[in-house]
C-alpha positions in Angstrom: -63.9 0.0 -4.1 -61.1 2.3 -3.0 -60.2 2.4 0.7 -58.0 4.9 2.5 -56.7 4.2 5.9 -54.9 6.9 7.9 -52.5 6.3 10.8 -49.9 8.1 12.8 -51.9 10.7 14.7 -51.5 11.3 18.4 -50.9 13.7 21.3 -47.7 15.8 21.1 -46.3 19.0 22.5 -45.8 22.2 20.6 -42.6 22.0 18.6 -42.7 18.2 18.2 -43.1 16.3 15.0 -45.5 13.6 13.7 -45.7 11.6 10.5 -49.1 10.7 9.2 -49.6 7.9 6.7 -52.4 7.0 4.4 -52.5 3.6 2.7 -54.7 3.1 -0.3 -56.2 -0.1 -1.7 -58.5 -1.1 -4.4 -57.2 0.7 -7.5 -54.0 1.6 -9.2 -52.5 4.4 -7.2 -50.1 6.0 -9.7 -52.7 8.2 -11.3 -54.2 9.5 -8.1 -54.2 13.1 -6.9 -53.9 12.7 -3.1 -54.3 15.2 -0.4 -54.6 15.9 3.4 -57.4 17.9 4.9 -58.1 18.7 8.5 -61.1 19.6 10.5 -61.9 20.9 13.9 -65.4 20.8 15.5 -67.7 23.5 14.2 -65.4 24.4 11.3 -65.3 23.4 7.6 -62.8 20.9 6.4 -59.5 22.7 5.6 -57.0 21.8 2.9 -53.5 21.1 4.2 -51.4 19.6 1.4 -51.7 17.8 -1.9 -49.6 15.8 -4.3 -50.1 14.6 -7.9 -48.5 11.8 -9.7 -47.4 14.3 -12.4 -45.8 16.5 -9.8 -46.6 19.9 -8.3 -47.3 19.7 -4.6 -49.4 22.3 -2.9 -49.7 23.5 0.7 -51.8 25.6 3.0 -49.8 28.8 3.6 -49.7 28.3 7.3 -48.0 24.9 7.0 -45.6 25.5 4.1 -42.1 25.0 5.3 -43.2 22.9 8.3 -45.2 20.1 6.6 -44.1 18.0 3.7 -46.3 15.6 1.7 -44.7 12.6 0.0 -46.0 9.5 -1.9 -44.7 6.0 -2.5 -46.5 4.7 -5.5 -45.2 1.2 -5.1 -46.6 1.0 -1.6 -49.7 3.0 -2.5 -49.1 5.2 0.4 -48.8 8.9 1.1 -47.2 10.6 4.1 -47.5 13.9 5.8 -44.4 14.8 7.8 -45.4 17.5 10.3 -42.6 19.4 12.0 -42.7 22.3 14.5 -46.3 21.5 15.4 -48.4 24.3 16.9 -51.6 24.0 19.0 -53.5 25.4 16.1 -52.6 22.3 14.1 -54.8 20.3 16.4 -57.5 18.7 14.2 -58.7 15.4 12.7 -56.6 14.9 9.6 -58.2 13.2 6.6 -56.6 11.6 3.6 -58.4 12.2 0.2 -58.0 10.7 -3.3 -59.1 11.5 -6.8 -58.7 9.3 -9.9 -57.5 12.1 -12.0 -55.1 15.0 -12.2 -56.7 17.9 -10.4 -55.7 21.3 -11.7 -53.6 23.4 -9.4 -56.2 25.9 -8.6 -58.6 23.2 -7.5 -56.3 21.1 -5.3 -57.6 22.7 -2.1 -61.3 22.0 -3.0 -62.7 19.1 -1.0 -65.4 18.4 -3.6 -62.7 17.5 -6.1 -61.8 14.3 -4.2 -63.7 11.1 -4.7 -62.6 9.1 -1.6 -61.9 9.9 2.0 -60.3 8.1 4.9 -61.8 7.9 8.4 -59.5 10.4 9.9 -56.8 10.4 12.5 -56.7 12.8 15.5 -53.7 15.1 16.0 -53.6 17.0 19.2 -50.8 19.5 19.9 -50.6 20.8 23.5 -49.0 24.1 24.4 
């Protein structure tokens, strides 16, 4: 049983930074493809960023250059450093994991991921 637990969300002002973390447990982490998605009420879950153990990170165009995804295999944790936050970044952010290497073109597809965290709220005020 794999569990993902997110932390680090909160209420910030536009231009501020936040660092989200996702701790995994229950299975070897090194072969995971890991990602962050976000969702606002009434909208579909949106891909934000992904990282693979084999390398090759991917980002949503609107966050590239502001957000950075990283992983610590020894601690079975991934992070999402979010800088220059904007009100439109407000959402519940979810961590997702898959036990395999997801091809680049599919990294943003929610259905490719096997496990999800409970989500952490990020609110950016203007």
